C-alpha positions in Angstrom: -48.7 -69.7 70.2 -45.8 -67.0 69.9 -46.0 -63.7 71.6 -46.0 -61.8 68.7 -49.2 -63.6 67.0 -51.5 -63.2 70.1 -50.6 -59.4 69.6 -51.5 -59.7 66.2 -54.7 -61.8 66.7 -55.5 -59.0 69.6 -55.5 -56.4 67.3 -57.5 -57.6 64.9 -60.3 -58.5 67.4 -60.0 -54.9 68.7 -60.5 -53.4 65.3 -63.3 -56.0 64.8 -65.1 -54.5 67.9 -64.4 -50.8 66.9 -66.3 -51.3 63.2 -69.2 -53.6 64.9 -69.5 -50.4 67.1 -69.2 -48.0 64.0 -72.5 -49.6 62.4 -74.7 -47.1 64.2 -72.1 -44.1 64.3 -72.3 -44.3 61.0 -76.1 -44.2 60.2 -76.4 -40.9 62.7 -73.4 -39.9 60.6 -75.4 -40.1 57.6 -78.7 -39.0 59.3 -77.2 -35.6 60.6 -75.5 -35.2 56.9 -78.8 -35.3 54.8 -80.1 -32.7 57.6 -77.6 -30.6 57.2 -78.7 -30.2 53.5 -82.0 -29.5 54.6 -81.0 -27.1 57.1 -79.4 -25.4 54.1 -82.3 -25.6 51.8 -84.6 -23.8 54.3 -81.8 -21.7 54.7 -81.6 -20.7 50.9 -84.5 -22.0 49.0 -87.6 -19.1 49.2 -90.3 -21.2 47.2 -91.5 -24.4 46.2 -89.8 -25.1 43.2 -86.7 -23.8 44.3 -87.0 -26.6 47.2 -88.1 -29.2 44.5 -85.1 -28.4 42.5 -83.2 -28.3 45.6 -83.9 -31.8 46.8 -83.4 -33.4 42.9 -80.2 -31.8 43.1 -79.3 -33.1 46.1 -80.9 -36.6 45.4 -78.3 -36.4 41.9 -74.9 -35.5 43.8 -75.5 -38.4 46.4 -76.3 -40.9 43.7 -73.5 -39.8 41.5 -71.3 -40.1 44.0 -72.8 -43.7 45.2 -72.2 -44.4 41.9 -67.9 -44.0 41.7 -67.6 -44.9 46.1 -70.7 -46.9 46.5 -70.1 -45.4 50.2 -73.3 -43.6 51.6 -71.7 -41.5 54.3 -68.6 -40.4 52.0 -71.0 -39.5 49.3 -73.5 -37.6 51.6 -70.1 -35.4 53.2 -69.1 -34.9 49.6 -72.5 -33.6 48.0 -72.8 -31.4 51.6 -69.7 -30.0 50.7 -70.4 -29.2 46.9 -73.9 -27.7 48.2 -72.0 -25.4 50.6 -69.5 -24.5 48.2 -72.0 -23.5 45.4 -73.9 -21.7 48.3 -70.9 -19.8 49.6 -69.4 -19.0 46.3 -73.2 -17.6 45.3 -73.2 -15.3 48.2 -70.3 -14.1 47.9 -70.7 -13.2 44.2 -74.0 -11.7 45.0 -72.4 -9.5 47.0 -69.7 -8.3 45.4 -71.9 -8.4 41.6 -75.6 -8.4 42.7 -75.8 -12.2 40.9 -75.8 -16.0 42.1 -73.8 -18.0 40.7 -74.8 -19.7 37.8 -73.5 -23.1 35.4 -71.9 -20.8 33.2 -69.6 -19.7 36.2 -68.3 -23.5 36.1 -68.5 -24.1 32.7 -66.5 -20.5 31.5 -63.2 -19.8 33.4 -62.8 -16.4 34.7 -59.1 -16.0 35.2 -60.4 -12.2 36.2 -62.7 -13.2 39.3 -60.0 -15.3 40.6 -57.4 -12.7 40.2 -60.1 -10.0 41.5 -60.8 -12.8 44.7 -57.2 -13.0 45.6 -56.8 -9.1 45.4 -60.1 -8.5 47.4 -59.1 -11.1 50.2 -55.5 -11.6 50.6 -55.7 -14.1 53.0 -58.2 -16.3 50.7 -55.0 -19.0 50.2 -54.6 -19.5 53.9 -58.3 -20.1 54.0 -58.6 -22.7 51.3 -54.8 -24.0 52.8 -56.6 -24.5 56.1 -59.8 -26.1 54.9 -57.4 -28.8 53.1 -55.6 -29.4 56.2 -58.8 -29.8 58.1 -60.8 -31.6 55.2 -58.3 -33.9 54.2 -58.6 -35.9 57.6 -61.7 -35.7 58.0 -62.4 -36.7 54.7 -60.1 -40.3 55.7 -62.0 -40.3 59.1 -65.4 -40.7 57.3 -64.0 -43.5 54.7 -62.6 -45.3 57.5 -65.9 -45.7 59.4 -68.0 -45.9 56.4 -69.2 -49.8 56.3 -72.0 -49.7 54.6 -72.3 -50.5 50.7 -74.7 -49.5 48.2 -75.2 -51.4 45.1 -74.2 -50.0 41.6 -77.7 -50.6 39.9 -79.6 -49.1 42.6 -77.0 -45.8 42.4 -77.8 -45.6 38.7 -81.1 -45.8 39.2 -82.2 -43.6 41.6 -79.5 -40.8 40.0 -81.4 -41.5 36.6 -84.4 -40.5 38.5 -83.3 -37.4 39.9 -81.5 -36.4 36.5 -85.0 -37.2 34.8 -86.9 -34.8 37.5 -84.3 -32.1 37.6 -84.4 -31.9 33.5 -88.4 -31.8 33.4 -88.6 -29.3 36.1 -86.1 -27.1 34.7 -87.7 -27.5 31.1 -91.0 -26.2 32.2 -90.0 -23.8 34.5 -86.9 -22.1 32.7 -84.9 -19.4 34.5 -86.5 -16.1 34.2 -83.7 -13.0 33.5 -84.4 -11.1 37.0 -84.3 -14.5 39.2 -79.9 -14.6 39.5 -80.6 -11.1 41.0 -82.8 -11.8 44.0 -80.1 -13.2 46.2 -82.2 -16.5 46.9 -82.4 -20.2 45.4 -78.8 -20.4 45.0 -78.5 -24.5 44.6 -81.8 -24.6 42.5 -80.9 -21.7 40.2 -77.2 -23.1 39.4 -78.7 -26.5 38.6 -81.2 -25.2 36.8 -78.9 -23.1 34.6 -77.2 -26.3 33.8 -79.7 -28.2 32.4 -80.8 -25.5 30.4 -77.9 -24.1 29.4 -76.4 -27.9 28.3 -79.6 -28.1 26.4 -79.1 -25.0 24.5 -75.0 -25.8 23.8 -75.9 -29.2 22.7 -79.0 -28.2 20.6 -77.9 -24.6 18.8 -74.3 -24.4 19.8 -72.9 -21.0 21.4 -73.7 -18.6 18.6 -75.8 -18.7 15.5 -74.0 -18.7 12.9 -74.6 -19.6 9.0 -72.5 -22.4 7.7 -70.3 -20.5 5.2 -71.2 -17.1 3.1 -69.9 -16.5 -0.7 -67.9 -13.4 -0.1 -65.5 -13.2 2.9 -64.6 -10.3 3.7 -61.1 -8.8 4.5 -59.8 -8.2 8.3 -59.3 -4.6 9.6 -56.6 -4.8 10.6 -55.1 -5.0 6.9 -56.8 -1.6 6.1 -55.8 2.1 6.9 -57.7 4.7 8.8 -57.1 8.5 6.9 -60.0 10.3 8.2 -60.6 14.0 6.7 -60.0 16.9 9.2 -59.6 16.6 12.7 -60.4 13.5 14.6 -63.5 14.5 17.5 -63.4 13.3 20.9 -66.1 10.7 21.4 -68.0 10.3 24.4 -70.7 7.6 24.6 -73.0 7.8 27.4 -75.2 5.2 28.7 -78.2 6.8 30.2 -79.2 4.0 32.7 -83.1 3.1 31.8 -84.0 5.7 30.3 -86.9 6.2 27.5 -89.2 9.4 26.4 -92.0 8.3 29.1 -94.6 10.2 27.1 -94.7 7.3 24.9 -97.0 6.0 27.8 -100.8 7.7 27.9 -101.8 9.7 30.7 -98.4 10.5 31.7 -97.6 14.2 33.1 -94.0 15.4 32.5 -92.1 18.8 33.3 -91.9 21.1 30.7 -89.6 20.6 28.2 -89.0 17.0 29.1 -88.5 15.7 25.8 -85.9 18.4 25.0 -83.4 15.7 26.6 -84.2 13.2 23.9 -83.4 15.4 20.9 -80.6 15.9 18.7 -78.0 18.4 17.6 -80.7 18.7 14.8 -83.8 19.0 17.0 -84.6 15.3 15.7 -86.4 12.8 18.5 -84.7 9.1 17.5 -85.6 5.7 18.8 -83.2 3.0 19.8 -84.8 -0.9 19.6 -82.9 -2.4 22.6 -82.6 -6.0 23.1 -83.2 -5.6 26.4 -86.2 -4.6 28.5 -86.2 -3.7 32.8 -82.9 -5.0 33.7 -80.0 -6.5 31.9 -77.9 -3.4 30.7 -75.2 -5.6 29.8 -77.5 -6.8 26.9 -76.8 -2.9 25.2 -73.5 -3.0 26.5 -72.6 -5.9 23.8 -74.8 -4.3 21.3 -73.0 -0.5 21.2 -69.4 -1.9 21.8 -69.6 -4.9 19.1 -72.0 -3.6 16.8 -73.6 -7.3 17.2 -76.9 -8.8 18.3 -76.8 -10.5 21.7 -79.6 -12.6 20.5 -77.6 -14.6 18.5 -76.6 -16.3 21.4 -80.2 -18.1 21.5 -80.8 -18.2 25.5 -77.1 -18.1 26.3 -77.9 -14.5 25.4 -77.9 -13.9 29.7 -74.3 -14.5 29.6 -73.3 -13.2 26.6 -70.5 -10.6 27.8 -68.7 -13.6 29.6 -69.1 -15.9 26.7 -67.5 -12.7 24.3 -64.8 -12.3 26.4 -61.8 -13.0 24.5 -63.5 -14.2 21.6 -65.5 -11.8 20.2 -63.0 -8.9 18.8 -64.7 -6.4 16.7 -66.1 -3.4 18.0 -66.3 0.4 17.9 -63.2 0.4 20.2 -61.4 -1.6 18.1 -62.2 0.6 14.9 -61.6 3.9 16.8 -58.4 2.4 17.9 -57.5 1.8 14.2 -58.0 5.6 13.9 -55.8 6.5 16.3 -58.1 7.0 19.2 -57.4 5.9 23.2 -60.0 4.0 24.4 -61.2 4.2 28.2 -64.6 3.4 30.1 -66.0 4.0 33.3 -68.1 1.5 34.5 -70.0 2.1 37.6 -69.6 -1.9 38.9 -66.7 -4.1 39.7 -64.6 -4.7 36.2 -65.4 -8.6 37.4 -69.1 -8.7 37.1 -70.4 -10.8 34.3 -66.2 -10.0 33.0 -66.8 -6.7 32.1 -63.1 -5.9 31.8 -62.1 -9.0 29.9 -65.2 -8.9 27.5 -64.3 -4.6 27.2 -61.0 -5.5 26.2 -62.0 -7.7 23.1 -63.3 -5.1 22.0 -60.3 -2.7 21.8 -61.0 -0.6 25.3 -57.7 0.2 26.1 -58.5 1.0 30.0 -61.4 0.4 31.9 -61.6 2.4 35.3 -64.2 0.8 37.4 -66.2 2.0 40.6 -63.6 0.9 43.3 -60.6 3.0 41.3 -63.3 5.6 41.2 -64.2 5.5 44.7 -67.6 4.9 43.8 -70.4 4.1 46.4 -73.3 1.5 45.2 -75.5 4.4 43.1 -74.2 7.7 42.4 -75.3 10.8 40.9 -74.8 11.0 37.0 -72.5 14.3 37.9 -70.2 12.0 39.9 -69.5 10.0 36.5 -69.7 12.9 34.5 -66.6 14.8 36.7 -64.6 11.8 36.9 -65.1 11.9 32.6 -63.8 15.6 32.9 -60.9 15.0 34.7 -59.6 11.9 32.6 -60.0 14.3 29.4 -58.0 16.9 31.3 -55.3 14.2 31.8 -55.1 12.0 28.8 -55.7 14.8 26.1 -52.4 15.3 23.5 -52.1 14.4 20.3 -54.2 11.8 20.1 -58.2 11.8 20.0 -60.0 10.1 23.2 -63.2 7.5 23.3 -65.0 7.4 26.9 -68.0 5.0 27.2 -69.7 6.7 30.3 -72.0 4.7 32.6 -75.0 6.6 34.3 -76.6 5.2 37.0 -79.0 7.7 38.8 -82.1 6.0 37.3 -81.7 2.5 38.2 -84.7 0.7 40.2 -86.2 0.6 42.7 -88.3 4.0 42.1 -89.9 2.8 45.6 -87.2 5.9 47.5 -86.6 8.6 46.6 -82.6 8.8 45.7 -81.0 12.0 46.7 -84.0 14.6 47.8 -81.4 17.2 48.4 -80.3 17.6 44.5 -83.8 18.4 43.7 -85.2 20.5 46.2 -87.4 22.5 44.2 -89.2 19.1 43.2 -92.9 19.1 43.1 -95.0 15.7 42.8 -96.3 15.7 39.4 -99.5 13.8 40.1 -98.5 10.4 38.6 -98.2 7.6 40.6 -95.3 7.9 43.2 -92.6 5.3 41.8 -93.7 7.1 37.9 -92.9 10.5 39.7 -89.8 9.3 41.2 -88.5 7.8 38.0 -89.3 11.3 36.4 -87.5 13.0 39.1 -84.4 11.4 38.4 -84.4 11.8 34.6 -85.0 15.5 35.2 -81.5 14.9 37.6 -79.9 13.0 35.1 -80.6 15.8 32.2 -79.6 18.5 34.4 -76.3 17.0 35.0 -75.8 16.1 31.3 -76.2 19.9 30.0 -73.7 21.0 32.6 -71.2 18.1 31.2 -71.9 19.7 28.1 -71.2 23.4 29.3 -68.0 22.2 30.9 -67.0 20.5 27.9 -67.3 23.5 25.8 -66.5 25.8 28.7 -62.7 24.0 30.0 -61.8 22.8 26.6 -62.8 25.5 23.9 -60.5 24.5 21.4 -61.2 20.5 21.8 -64.0 19.3 19.7 -66.7 16.9 21.2 -69.1 14.3 19.7 -71.6 12.9 22.5 -73.9 10.2 21.4 -76.2 9.4 24.3 -78.3 6.2 24.9 -81.4 4.5 27.1 -80.0 1.0 27.4 -83.2 -0.1 27.9 -87.1 0.6 29.3 -87.0 0.8 33.3 -89.3 -2.5 34.1 -92.1 0.3 35.5 -92.4 1.0 32.0 -94.4 -2.4 31.1 -97.8 -1.4 32.5 -97.7 2.0 31.5 -97.3 1.5 27.9 -100.7 -0.3 27.8 -102.5 0.3 31.3 -105.7 -1.7 29.3 -103.3 -5.2 29.2 -103.3 -8.1 32.0 -100.1 -8.5 33.4 -100.1 -12.2 31.5 -100.8 -10.6 28.2 -97.7 -7.8 28.9 -95.8 -10.4 29.5 -96.2 -12.6 26.2 -95.9 -9.7 24.3 -92.4 -8.8 26.3 -91.6 -12.5 25.2 -92.9 -12.1 21.4 -90.3 -8.7 21.2 -93.2 -6.3 20.6 -91.2 -3.6 19.7 -92.9 -0.8 22.2 -91.4 -2.5 25.1 -88.2 -2.7 23.7 -87.6 1.4 22.5 -85.6 3.6 24.4 -83.6 6.4 22.6 -80.4 7.4 21.3 -79.5 11.5 20.7 -76.2 13.0 19.1 -74.8 15.9 20.5 -71.8 18.1 19.1 -69.7 20.6 21.4 -67.4 22.7 19.5 -68.2 20.5 16.4 -70.6 19.6 13.9 -71.5 15.9 13.0 -70.2 15.0 9.9 -72.6 12.5 8.3 -75.6 11.2 9.9 -78.1 10.0 7.2 -77.7 6.5 8.2 -79.1 8.0 12.0 -82.9 6.4 11.4 -85.8 7.7 13.1 -85.8 3.7 14.6 -82.3 2.2 14.6 -81.4 -1.4 16.4 -78.7 -1.0 18.7 -75.9 -2.4 16.7 -75.9 -0.1 14.2 -74.8 2.8 17.2 -71.5 2.1 16.4 -71.4 3.0 13.0 -73.8 5.7 13.3 -71.0 7.3 15.5 -68.0 6.3 13.0 -69.9 8.3 10.4 -70.7 11.4 12.7 -67.2 11.9 13.9 -66.2 11.8 10.5 -64.1 8.5 10.3 -64.0 6.1 7.3 -66.0 2.3 7.9 -63.6 -0.6 7.8 -64.9 -3.4 6.0 -67.0 -5.0 8.0 -68.9 -1.9 9.0 -69.3 -0.9 5.5 -70.8 -4.5 4.7 -73.1 -3.8 8.2 -74.2 -0.8 6.6 -75.4 -2.3 2.9 -77.8 -4.8 6.1 -79.0 -1.5 7.6 -79.8 0.1 4.3 -81.9 -3.9 3.4 -83.2 -3.8 6.5 -84.4 -0.5 6.9 -82.7 -0.1 10.5 -83.2 -3.2 11.8 -80.5 -5.8 12.6 -81.4 -9.3 14.2 -85.1 -8.6 13.6 -84.8 -8.7 10.0 -85.5 -11.7 8.1 -85.8 -13.7 11.6 -82.3 -13.2 12.1 -80.5 -14.3 8.8 -78.5 -11.3 7.9 -77.0 -11.9 11.7 -76.2 -15.5 11.7 -74.7 -14.6 8.0 -72.9 -11.4 9.3 -71.5 -13.4 12.3 -70.0 -16.1 9.7 -68.0 -13.2 7.7 -67.0 -11.9 11.1 -65.4 -15.3 12.1 -64.0 -15.9 8.4 -62.5 -13.0 9.4 -61.1 -14.1 12.2 -62.8 -11.4 14.4 -65.1 -14.1 16.5 -63.4 -17.1 17.0 -63.9 -19.8 19.6 -67.2 -21.0 18.7 
């Protein structure tokens, strides 16, 4: 044997010895990886259902990687990395947008969110590069020491069991609208949202549509807008969580409480929203596009993310056709639920979000009204303005007193403490709006303004107040059955140095998707072909939209807009 052969044999024996010694080490490493996953589960999953879903997800990830790699240590390491990434991204998203991650965050690639991350955290690229530099050698080491192999048949069987359990539990306990706002159950909620989203997409698609329509409508881009008379500036105010609480029995309110809900003509009008107790963005979709969020079925929770870049019809687009400059004053980050991209699709030229305004978590309504006044002063000129102003002072929770210094003379009314706090905030909102209207009149005496206010949904505390005799289970059933009492907010039409032109379509009870139509007519603007068609639906359905004919009118209208090129990508 030559010297070179001797050293070659010696190296092989040394490597065999090293690998033989790695068997206990690889088993210990495998156990450590699974224990680390269990620690993540205990730290982030808050209930039994969440932990069961986490375990099924963990098993499914491991078995899926085993099908591909057959190496248990490497599969566990990759599964743990995926779990940690979901948790870290979900926590980060919750800190910024108050929502945990969902499957739609992955399915719908949101460039705004990536741009926002890189802008907010300029060191993110460096962190990702460091993670790659560390992760690649670590993965190579795990691959080298992972001697065990798992049969393909066993991996497929185990993965099938985990998938069946995950689908079964997710279907039996579907995700509720409030759960992403709790900041827990990151992995289980992500997995459950994936099951439900895939099921909804496979059975119904993204959007409810008729297969065809007999008489397609033309695209508004081909039409001209020639209003008669001077065009007023338009201010649309979202009055957070506001409704006339006198609809509930036995509630004590201040004198003149109901005046806030009256229009210029003295009428009180009800707005039927598609949200109750929380999701503002459902109504945001309604009043900007003039369409129904319910057309997205269970996926309506993600309506603004889905519609971003796909739904290009709405109030701002119609107003731009008539020469308006369009703005929104948004009280959260523009990346929240792809709000910036969504509003741009509907025709909002410039969104000024909370970061740009320098807003805190919750500001009094006058904060946003002052920003609107400053924007009007800066932008007014030959072109009329459209401003979508959000207010948030009336947002939950009502268990704490918000800015007591702003209402030093307030005295409890004798209702439950939460109800009194809710009404106190409403009184504060009404005062701030009255001051805003006065400033519009005095600071801009030569300008005309149409102001349309609306409650985006009744507050969560309204559910038990509307009918106190009902048990929680019965209330939940009625909410799920879309009982209008639980979805009724308000809308009001005001003129500042301006008399609204035409309000005949402004019914005493109106579905929220019709509000863009009402605004255009009140401003004296001609309707484009799509809004003329929608007005015919309003008249046929007596102010109802999706609720009319079990959604048939909404499905037909969606198809009309798709044929006109205003809805695309579905």
